[in-house]
TORKOL-4160 file (C-alpha; in steps of 0.2 Angstrom, whole numbers, padded with zeros to 4 digits, m for minus):
335
<pt num="1" X="0435" Y="0593" Z="0521"/>
<pt num="2" X="0427" Y="0589" Z="0537"/>
<pt num="3" X="0432" Y="0599" Z="0553"/>
<pt num="4" X="0443" Y="0586" Z="0561"/>
<pt num="5" X="0437" Y="0588" Z="0579"/>
<pt num="6" X="0419" Y="0586" Z="0573"/>
<pt num="7" X="0423" Y="0570" Z="0563"/>
<pt num="8" X="0416" Y="0556" Z="0574"/>
<pt num="9" X="0423" Y="0542" Z="0563"/>
<pt num="10" X="0441" Y="0546" Z="0570"/>
<pt num="11" X="0444" Y="0532" Z="0583"/>
<pt num="12" X="0448" Y="0537" Z="0600"/>
<pt num="13" X="0464" Y="0532" Z="0608"/>
<pt num="14" X="0468" Y="0534" Z="0627"/>
<pt num="15" X="0485" Y="0541" Z="0629"/>
<pt num="16" X="0497" Y="0552" Z="0638"/>
<pt num="17" X="0506" Y="0566" Z="0629"/>
<pt num="18" X="0519" Y="0580" Z="0632"/>
<pt num="19" X="0533" Y="0589" Z="0624"/>
<pt num="20" X="0551" Y="0595" Z="0628"/>
<pt num="21" X="0567" Y="0601" Z="0619"/>
<pt num="22" X="0584" Y="0594" Z="0615"/>
<pt num="23" X="0593" Y="0611" Z="0618"/>
<pt num="24" X="0605" Y="0618" Z="0605"/>
<pt num="25" X="0623" Y="0624" Z="0608"/>
<pt num="26" X="0625" Y="0641" Z="0615"/>
<pt num="27" X="0633" Y="0654" Z="0604"/>
<pt num="28" X="0637" Y="0672" Z="0604"/>
<pt num="29" X="0627" Y="0683" Z="0592"/>
<pt num="30" X="0627" Y="0702" Z="0589"/>
<pt num="31" X="0612" Y="0703" Z="0601"/>
<pt num="32" X="0618" Y="0691" Z="0615"/>
<pt num="33" X="0619" Y="0673" Z="0619"/>
<pt num="34" X="0608" Y="0662" Z="0609"/>
<pt num="35" X="0604" Y="0643" Z="0606"/>
<pt num="36" X="0609" Y="0635" Z="0589"/>
<pt num="37" X="0598" Y="0622" Z="0583"/>
<pt num="38" X="0587" Y="0616" Z="0597"/>
<pt num="39" X="0575" Y="0601" Z="0593"/>
<pt num="40" X="0557" Y="0601" Z="0598"/>
<pt num="41" X="0550" Y="0584" Z="0603"/>
<pt num="42" X="0532" Y="0580" Z="0605"/>
<pt num="43" X="0528" Y="0563" Z="0613"/>
<pt num="44" X="0513" Y="0552" Z="0615"/>
<pt num="45" X="0511" Y="0535" Z="0624"/>
<pt num="46" X="0497" Y="0523" Z="0625"/>
<pt num="47" X="0488" Y="0521" Z="0642"/>
<pt num="48" X="0492" Y="0508" Z="0648"/>
<pt num="49" X="0509" Y="0506" Z="0642"/>
<pt num="50" X="0512" Y="0490" Z="0632"/>
<pt num="51" X="0531" Y="0488" Z="0634"/>
<pt num="52" X="0534" Y="0490" Z="0615"/>
<pt num="53" X="0549" Y="0500" Z="0609"/>
<pt num="54" X="0547" Y="0518" Z="0607"/>
<pt num="55" X="0547" Y="0525" Z="0589"/>
<pt num="56" X="0556" Y="0541" Z="0584"/>
<pt num="57" X="0548" Y="0549" Z="0569"/>
<pt num="58" X="0559" Y="0560" Z="0559"/>
<pt num="59" X="0551" Y="0571" Z="0545"/>
<pt num="60" X="0558" Y="0575" Z="0528"/>
<pt num="61" X="0566" Y="0591" Z="0521"/>
<pt num="62" X="0557" Y="0607" Z="0523"/>
<pt num="63" X="0543" Y="0598" Z="0533"/>
<pt num="64" X="0540" Y="0597" Z="0551"/>
<pt num="65" X="0534" Y="0584" Z="0564"/>
<pt num="66" X="0516" Y="0588" Z="0559"/>
<pt num="67" X="0519" Y="0577" Z="0543"/>
<pt num="68" X="0517" Y="0562" Z="0555"/>
<pt num="69" X="0502" Y="0569" Z="0564"/>
<pt num="70" X="0489" Y="0571" Z="0550"/>
<pt num="71" X="0484" Y="0569" Z="0532"/>
<pt num="72" X="0482" Y="0582" Z="0519"/>
<pt num="73" X="0463" Y="0582" Z="0522"/>
<pt num="74" X="0465" Y="0582" Z="0541"/>
<pt num="75" X="0463" Y="0564" Z="0546"/>
<pt num="76" X="0474" Y="0556" Z="0559"/>
<pt num="77" X="0492" Y="0552" Z="0553"/>
<pt num="78" X="0504" Y="0539" Z="0556"/>
<pt num="79" X="0509" Y="0544" Z="0573"/>
<pt num="80" X="0491" Y="0541" Z="0579"/>
<pt num="81" X="0491" Y="0524" Z="0570"/>
<pt num="82" X="0507" Y="0519" Z="0579"/>
<pt num="83" X="0500" Y="0524" Z="0596"/>
<pt num="84" X="0484" Y="0515" Z="0592"/>
<pt num="85" X="0495" Y="0499" Z="0589"/>
<pt num="86" X="0503" Y="0501" Z="0606"/>
<pt num="87" X="0520" Y="0510" Z="0602"/>
<pt num="88" X="0525" Y="0526" Z="0611"/>
<pt num="89" X="0530" Y="0539" Z="0599"/>
<pt num="90" X="0542" Y="0554" Z="0599"/>
<pt num="91" X="0539" Y="0566" Z="0585"/>
<pt num="92" X="0553" Y="0578" Z="0581"/>
<pt num="93" X="0555" Y="0594" Z="0572"/>
<pt num="94" X="0572" Y="0594" Z="0565"/>
<pt num="95" X="0583" Y="0609" Z="0569"/>
<pt num="96" X="0578" Y="0624" Z="0559"/>
<pt num="97" X="0561" Y="0616" Z="0554"/>
<pt num="98" X="0544" Y="0618" Z="0561"/>
<pt num="99" X="0544" Y="0622" Z="0579"/>
<pt num="100" X="0563" Y="0622" Z="0580"/>
<pt num="101" X="0567" Y="0640" Z="0578"/>
<pt num="102" X="0578" Y="0645" Z="0563"/>
<pt num="103" X="0589" Y="0661" Z="0563"/>
<pt num="104" X="0603" Y="0663" Z="0549"/>
<pt num="105" X="0615" Y="0671" Z="0562"/>
<pt num="106" X="0616" Y="0655" Z="0572"/>
<pt num="107" X="0612" Y="0641" Z="0560"/>
<pt num="108" X="0618" Y="0648" Z="0543"/>
<pt num="109" X="0611" Y="0653" Z="0527"/>
<pt num="110" X="0593" Y="0648" Z="0523"/>
<pt num="111" X="0589" Y="0639" Z="0506"/>
<pt num="112" X="0576" Y="0644" Z="0495"/>
<pt num="113" X="0557" Y="0645" Z="0500"/>
<pt num="114" X="0548" Y="0629" Z="0497"/>
<pt num="115" X="0538" Y="0633" Z="0482"/>
<pt num="116" X="0521" Y="0626" Z="0475"/>
<pt num="117" X="0531" Y="0620" Z="0460"/>
<pt num="118" X="0543" Y="0611" Z="0471"/>
<pt num="119" X="0529" Y="0603" Z="0480"/>
<pt num="120" X="0520" Y="0597" Z="0465"/>
<pt num="121" X="0536" Y="0590" Z="0457"/>
<pt num="122" X="0540" Y="0580" Z="0472"/>
<pt num="123" X="0523" Y="0575" Z="0479"/>
<pt num="124" X="0511" Y="0575" Z="0464"/>
<pt num="125" X="0521" Y="0575" Z="0448"/>
<pt num="126" X="0509" Y="0578" Z="0433"/>
<pt num="127" X="0517" Y="0564" Z="0423"/>
<pt num="128" X="0512" Y="0552" Z="0436"/>
<pt num="129" X="0494" Y="0558" Z="0439"/>
<pt num="130" X="0486" Y="0543" Z="0431"/>
<pt num="131" X="0494" Y="0531" Z="0442"/>
<pt num="132" X="0495" Y="0541" Z="0458"/>
<pt num="133" X="0477" Y="0538" Z="0463"/>
<pt num="134" X="0480" Y="0541" Z="0481"/>
<pt num="135" X="0483" Y="0560" Z="0478"/>
<pt num="136" X="0465" Y="0565" Z="0479"/>
<pt num="137" X="0468" Y="0584" Z="0477"/>
<pt num="138" X="0473" Y="0596" Z="0463"/>
<pt num="139" X="0490" Y="0602" Z="0458"/>
<pt num="140" X="0487" Y="0621" Z="0457"/>
<pt num="141" X="0489" Y="0635" Z="0471"/>
<pt num="142" X="0471" Y="0638" Z="0478"/>
<pt num="143" X="0467" Y="0619" Z="0478"/>
<pt num="144" X="0463" Y="0616" Z="0497"/>
<pt num="145" X="0473" Y="0599" Z="0497"/>
<pt num="146" X="0489" Y="0607" Z="0490"/>
<pt num="147" X="0487" Y="0622" Z="0500"/>
<pt num="148" X="0487" Y="0612" Z="0516"/>
<pt num="149" X="0502" Y="0602" Z="0510"/>
<pt num="150" X="0513" Y="0618" Z="0506"/>
<pt num="151" X="0508" Y="0627" Z="0521"/>
<pt num="152" X="0518" Y="0615" Z="0532"/>
<pt num="153" X="0534" Y="0618" Z="0522"/>
<pt num="154" X="0548" Y="0630" Z="0525"/>
<pt num="155" X="0566" Y="0633" Z="0519"/>
<pt num="156" X="0580" Y="0621" Z="0522"/>
<pt num="157" X="0597" Y="0626" Z="0528"/>
<pt num="158" X="0607" Y="0629" Z="0513"/>
<pt num="159" X="0622" Y="0618" Z="0519"/>
<pt num="160" X="0614" Y="0600" Z="0518"/>
<pt num="161" X="0629" Y="0592" Z="0527"/>
<pt num="162" X="0629" Y="0604" Z="0541"/>
<pt num="163" X="0610" Y="0602" Z="0543"/>
<pt num="164" X="0612" Y="0583" Z="0544"/>
<pt num="165" X="0626" Y="0586" Z="0557"/>
<pt num="166" X="0614" Y="0596" Z="0568"/>
<pt num="167" X="0600" Y="0583" Z="0565"/>
<pt num="168" X="0611" Y="0568" Z="0570"/>
<pt num="169" X="0618" Y="0577" Z="0586"/>
<pt num="170" X="0601" Y="0582" Z="0592"/>
<pt num="171" X="0594" Y="0565" Z="0588"/>
<pt num="172" X="0608" Y="0556" Z="0596"/>
<pt num="173" X="0605" Y="0566" Z="0612"/>
<pt num="174" X="0587" Y="0562" Z="0611"/>
<pt num="175" X="0591" Y="0543" Z="0611"/>
<pt num="176" X="0603" Y="0546" Z="0626"/>
<pt num="177" X="0588" Y="0552" Z="0635"/>
<pt num="178" X="0574" Y="0540" Z="0630"/>
<pt num="179" X="0585" Y="0524" Z="0628"/>
<pt num="180" X="0584" Y="0511" Z="0614"/>
<pt num="181" X="0572" Y="0515" Z="0600"/>
<pt num="182" X="0566" Y="0512" Z="0582"/>
<pt num="183" X="0569" Y="0526" Z="0570"/>
<pt num="184" X="0555" Y="0530" Z="0557"/>
<pt num="185" X="0561" Y="0542" Z="0544"/>
<pt num="186" X="0554" Y="0550" Z="0529"/>
<pt num="187" X="0563" Y="0557" Z="0513"/>
<pt num="188" X="0577" Y="0569" Z="0518"/>
<pt num="189" X="0575" Y="0563" Z="0536"/>
<pt num="190" X="0582" Y="0546" Z="0529"/>
<pt num="191" X="0601" Y="0551" Z="0531"/>
<pt num="192" X="0598" Y="0556" Z="0549"/>
<pt num="193" X="0593" Y="0538" Z="0553"/>
<pt num="194" X="0610" Y="0532" Z="0545"/>
<pt num="195" X="0620" Y="0545" Z="0555"/>
<pt num="196" X="0611" Y="0542" Z="0571"/>
<pt num="197" X="0615" Y="0523" Z="0570"/>
<pt num="198" X="0633" Y="0528" Z="0566"/>
<pt num="199" X="0634" Y="0538" Z="0582"/>
<pt num="200" X="0623" Y="0528" Z="0594"/>
<pt num="201" X="0623" Y="0510" Z="0587"/>
<pt num="202" X="0617" Y="0502" Z="0603"/>
<pt num="203" X="0602" Y="0514" Z="0604"/>
<pt num="204" X="0596" Y="0512" Z="0587"/>
<pt num="205" X="0587" Y="0495" Z="0587"/>
<pt num="206" X="0579" Y="0496" Z="0570"/>
<pt num="207" X="0575" Y="0509" Z="0556"/>
<pt num="208" X="0560" Y="0510" Z="0545"/>
<pt num="209" X="0564" Y="0523" Z="0531"/>
<pt num="210" X="0550" Y="0529" Z="0520"/>
<pt num="211" X="0555" Y="0534" Z="0503"/>
<pt num="212" X="0573" Y="0539" Z="0509"/>
<pt num="213" X="0584" Y="0551" Z="0499"/>
<pt num="214" X="0595" Y="0542" Z="0486"/>
<pt num="215" X="0603" Y="0534" Z="0477"/>
<pt num="216" X="0620" Y="0535" Z="0484"/>
<pt num="217" X="0630" Y="0550" Z="0479"/>
<pt num="218" X="0616" Y="0558" Z="0470"/>
<pt num="219" X="0615" Y="0577" Z="0470"/>
<pt num="220" X="0598" Y="0586" Z="0473"/>
<pt num="221" X="0597" Y="0603" Z="0464"/>
<pt num="222" X="0596" Y="0617" Z="0476"/>
<pt num="223" X="0599" Y="0606" Z="0491"/>
<pt num="224" X="0616" Y="0597" Z="0490"/>
<pt num="225" X="0624" Y="0580" Z="0487"/>
<pt num="226" X="0625" Y="0564" Z="0497"/>
<pt num="227" X="0644" Y="0565" Z="0496"/>
<pt num="228" X="0647" Y="0551" Z="0509"/>
<pt num="229" X="0636" Y="0538" Z="0501"/>
<pt num="230" X="0618" Y="0540" Z="0508"/>
<pt num="231" X="0623" Y="0555" Z="0518"/>
<pt num="232" X="0629" Y="0573" Z="0515"/>
<pt num="233" X="0638" Y="0572" Z="0532"/>
<pt num="234" X="0653" Y="0561" Z="0536"/>
<pt num="235" X="0649" Y="0543" Z="0542"/>
<pt num="236" X="0661" Y="0530" Z="0549"/>
<pt num="237" X="0667" Y="0516" Z="0537"/>
<pt num="238" X="0677" Y="0501" Z="0542"/>
<pt num="239" X="0690" Y="0499" Z="0534"/>
<pt num="240" X="0691" Y="0518" Z="0537"/>
<pt num="241" X="0687" Y="0529" Z="0522"/>
<pt num="242" X="0693" Y="0547" Z="0527"/>
<pt num="243" X="0685" Y="0557" Z="0513"/>
<pt num="244" X="0670" Y="0558" Z="0503"/>
<pt num="245" X="0680" Y="0555" Z="0487"/>
<pt num="246" X="0687" Y="0539" Z="0495"/>
<pt num="247" X="0670" Y="0533" Z="0499"/>
<pt num="248" X="0665" Y="0536" Z="0481"/>
<pt num="249" X="0680" Y="0527" Z="0474"/>
<pt num="250" X="0679" Y="0512" Z="0486"/>
<pt num="251" X="0672" Y="0495" Z="0480"/>
<pt num="252" X="0654" Y="0494" Z="0485"/>
<pt num="253" X="0656" Y="0478" Z="0495"/>
<pt num="254" X="0670" Y="0487" Z="0506"/>
<pt num="255" X="0659" Y="0501" Z="0511"/>
<pt num="256" X="0655" Y="0494" Z="0528"/>
<pt num="257" X="0647" Y="0505" Z="0541"/>
<pt num="258" X="0649" Y="0497" Z="0559"/>
<pt num="259" X="0635" Y="0507" Z="0566"/>
<pt num="260" X="0623" Y="0498" Z="0554"/>
<pt num="261" X="0630" Y="0481" Z="0556"/>
<pt num="262" X="0615" Y="0468" Z="0558"/>
<pt num="263" X="0603" Y="0483" Z="0560"/>
<pt num="264" X="0585" Y="0478" Z="0554"/>
<pt num="265" X="0581" Y="0491" Z="0540"/>
<pt num="266" X="0565" Y="0492" Z="0531"/>
<pt num="267" X="0564" Y="0503" Z="0515"/>
<pt num="268" X="0546" Y="0508" Z="0511"/>
<pt num="269" X="0541" Y="0514" Z="0494"/>
<pt num="270" X="0525" Y="0520" Z="0485"/>
<pt num="271" X="0519" Y="0513" Z="0469"/>
<pt num="272" X="0518" Y="0529" Z="0460"/>
<pt num="273" X="0533" Y="0538" Z="0467"/>
<pt num="274" X="0549" Y="0542" Z="0458"/>
<pt num="275" X="0559" Y="0537" Z="0474"/>
<pt num="276" X="0553" Y="0519" Z="0471"/>
<pt num="277" X="0564" Y="0519" Z="0455"/>
<pt num="278" X="0580" Y="0519" Z="0464"/>
<pt num="279" X="0575" Y="0510" Z="0481"/>
<pt num="280" X="0583" Y="0494" Z="0476"/>
<pt num="281" X="0600" Y="0503" Z="0475"/>
<pt num="282" X="0597" Y="0510" Z="0492"/>
<pt num="283" X="0594" Y="0493" Z="0499"/>
<pt num="284" X="0609" Y="0486" Z="0491"/>
<pt num="285" X="0620" Y="0500" Z="0498"/>
<pt num="286" X="0614" Y="0496" Z="0515"/>
<pt num="287" X="0616" Y="0478" Z="0513"/>
<pt num="288" X="0634" Y="0481" Z="0508"/>
<pt num="289" X="0636" Y="0492" Z="0524"/>
<pt num="290" X="0631" Y="0477" Z="0535"/>
<pt num="291" X="0613" Y="0481" Z="0538"/>
<pt num="292" X="0599" Y="0468" Z="0537"/>
<pt num="293" X="0590" Y="0478" Z="0524"/>
<pt num="294" X="0574" Y="0474" Z="0515"/>
<pt num="295" X="0561" Y="0483" Z="0504"/>
<pt num="296" X="0543" Y="0485" Z="0506"/>
<pt num="297" X="0534" Y="0491" Z="0490"/>
<pt num="298" X="0517" Y="0495" Z="0495"/>
<pt num="299" X="0508" Y="0488" Z="0479"/>
<pt num="300" X="0515" Y="0471" Z="0484"/>
<pt num="301" X="0506" Y="0473" Z="0500"/>
<pt num="302" X="0489" Y="0477" Z="0491"/>
<pt num="303" X="0491" Y="0496" Z="0493"/>
<pt num="304" X="0491" Y="0506" Z="0477"/>
<pt num="305" X="0493" Y="0523" Z="0470"/>
<pt num="306" X="0505" Y="0531" Z="0482"/>
<pt num="307" X="0517" Y="0545" Z="0478"/>
<pt num="308" X="0531" Y="0552" Z="0489"/>
<pt num="309" X="0520" Y="0559" Z="0502"/>
<pt num="310" X="0512" Y="0543" Z="0506"/>
<pt num="311" X="0511" Y="0548" Z="0525"/>
<pt num="312" X="0498" Y="0561" Z="0520"/>
<pt num="313" X="0488" Y="0554" Z="0506"/>
<pt num="314" X="0470" Y="0548" Z="0504"/>
<pt num="315" X="0475" Y="0530" Z="0509"/>
<pt num="316" X="0488" Y="0534" Z="0522"/>
<pt num="317" X="0480" Y="0522" Z="0535"/>
<pt num="318" X="0481" Y="0508" Z="0522"/>
<pt num="319" X="0499" Y="0513" Z="0518"/>
<pt num="320" X="0503" Y="0512" Z="0537"/>
<pt num="321" X="0496" Y="0495" Z="0540"/>
<pt num="322" X="0509" Y="0484" Z="0533"/>
<pt num="323" X="0523" Y="0495" Z="0541"/>
<pt num="324" X="0514" Y="0492" Z="0558"/>
<pt num="325" X="0513" Y="0473" Z="0554"/>
<pt num="326" X="0532" Y="0473" Z="0551"/>
<pt num="327" X="0535" Y="0483" Z="0567"/>
<pt num="328" X="0525" Y="0472" Z="0578"/>
<pt num="329" X="0533" Y="0456" Z="0571"/>
<pt num="330" X="0550" Y="0464" Z="0574"/>
<pt num="331" X="0546" Y="0470" Z="0591"/>
<pt num="332" X="0539" Y="0452" Z="0596"/>
<pt num="333" X="0555" Y="0444" Z="0590"/>
<pt num="334" X="0568" Y="0457" Z="0596"/>
<pt num="335" X="0580" Y="0449" Z="0609"/>
């Protein structure tokens, strides 16, 4: 792999950047008062500003904001491409992930460490090796590409629903601060987008969800279940559904989520990802909820061989290009 700062093929972008925190709740601990679940935010904006809506980039489970900043082999990631296209970006580390500190006494029990086996099963399953041409690296510990991928991952909170509640609260408060924005989520960050739209419908202008968790009501071994449809945390339905069981038993067409009403949603999937197998079910659930949801399957856009980690794969720039086209078209036609 080239040393990134010595790679002169990386395009230069003139921008301003900074960082701040969405503070956590203050709680009493055995050693004094602490914060529970602060959220780190790194921002970058093109110079000069273009007037485009800001994008809030929400990483997946066990990952961190760096998932958006670079590829497995050190090239610029999707955040760079978005700024290059004229969008300000806010890259978050969800509470308890990455630069957002985790302590079990204040957030709760940790889940299991993120293992190499879990990484391979999710991002580079051997049974899809032949079709996953965009994974240009090996599948064993010691392979530099896989080592780079796994190094970024940590444990998730053991309580998936509580973790999503923290995420949604902090993301909602971020939107209160920056104003209307487009959410761009990945994998286990997907439910956070639906929850933020539920809580701040006027501030979530559109959602791009890359390979979101699903299908509805699925249980992920070792993580938890999407008991409320596409979320593990409660979401508002109308007519009201007051329990997860009521949501499960309701007729699909009646599961309306007011916060998603008429919200533009794009579901993005890779051609070699197991998440593509159920993506149409996610789109249908969102359409029943009231969203203006559609699917973008990358092979239909001429980009092939991507797995679940398409943000970080060998053709990440090509995978991002049709998403940028959708965002530019949406931004130009937003009223």
